[in-house]
C-alpha positions in Angstrom: -5.9 -25.3 16.6 -9.5 -25.7 15.3 -9.9 -22.1 15.4 -6.7 -21.1 13.6 -7.8 -23.0 10.7 -11.4 -22.2 10.7 -12.6 -19.9 7.8 -15.1 -18.4 9.9 -12.4 -17.2 12.5 -10.5 -15.6 9.7 -13.8 -14.0 8.0 -14.9 -12.4 11.6 -11.7 -11.3 12.9 -10.8 -13.8 15.8 -7.6 -15.0 13.9 -5.2 -11.9 12.6 -1.7 -12.3 10.9 1.1 -10.9 12.8 4.9 -10.4 11.8 7.3 -11.9 14.3 11.0 -11.3 14.2 12.0 -14.7 14.1 8.8 -16.6 12.8 8.0 -14.2 10.2 4.0 -14.1 9.6 2.1 -16.1 11.5 -1.8 -16.2 12.7 -2.7 -15.3 16.0 -5.9 -14.8 18.2 -7.0 -11.2 17.8 -7.7 -8.9 20.8 -11.1 -9.9 22.4 -12.4 -6.4 22.8 -12.5 -3.8 20.1 -13.1 -0.2 21.1 -15.2 2.2 19.2 -12.7 5.0 19.0 -9.3 3.4 19.1 -7.3 1.0 16.9 -7.2 -2.3 18.3 -3.5 -3.4 18.1 -2.7 -7.4 17.9 1.0 -7.2 18.0 3.5 -10.3 17.4 4.9 -11.3 21.0 8.2 -10.1 22.3 11.4 -11.7 22.4 13.0 -13.2 25.5 14.9 -10.0 27.1 13.4 -7.3 24.8 12.1 -5.0 27.4 14.7 -5.7 30.1 16.8 -2.8 29.8 13.5 -0.1 30.0 11.9 -2.2 32.5 14.9 -2.1 34.9 15.4 1.6 34.0 11.9 2.0 34.9 12.4 0.3 38.4 15.1 2.5 39.1 18.4 0.7 38.1 21.4 2.7 36.8 22.9 1.9 33.3 25.8 0.7 35.1 23.9 -1.8 37.5 22.0 -3.1 34.3 25.3 -3.4 32.5 26.9 -5.3 35.6 23.6 -7.8 35.6 24.1 -8.4 31.9 27.7 -9.2 32.3 27.0 -11.5 35.2 24.1 -13.2 33.3 21.4 -12.4 35.3 19.5 -10.7 32.8 19.3 -11.0 29.0 
């Protein structure tokens, strides 16, 4: 809480502002590691179930199995 409201934390990018689909713009801690040849990204947090479908496909579940799990309330 102290860090989020600290002017120095904002000036020395320890805190960045992100856009979240539910909470709009809000501050969050910046990534601790920055690489010289890569763009450092600090995305907003993901939503519950946002990546479920892709992960289940990657784990080898079929579309019909995923549909069944959604209908049964096993996954979101």
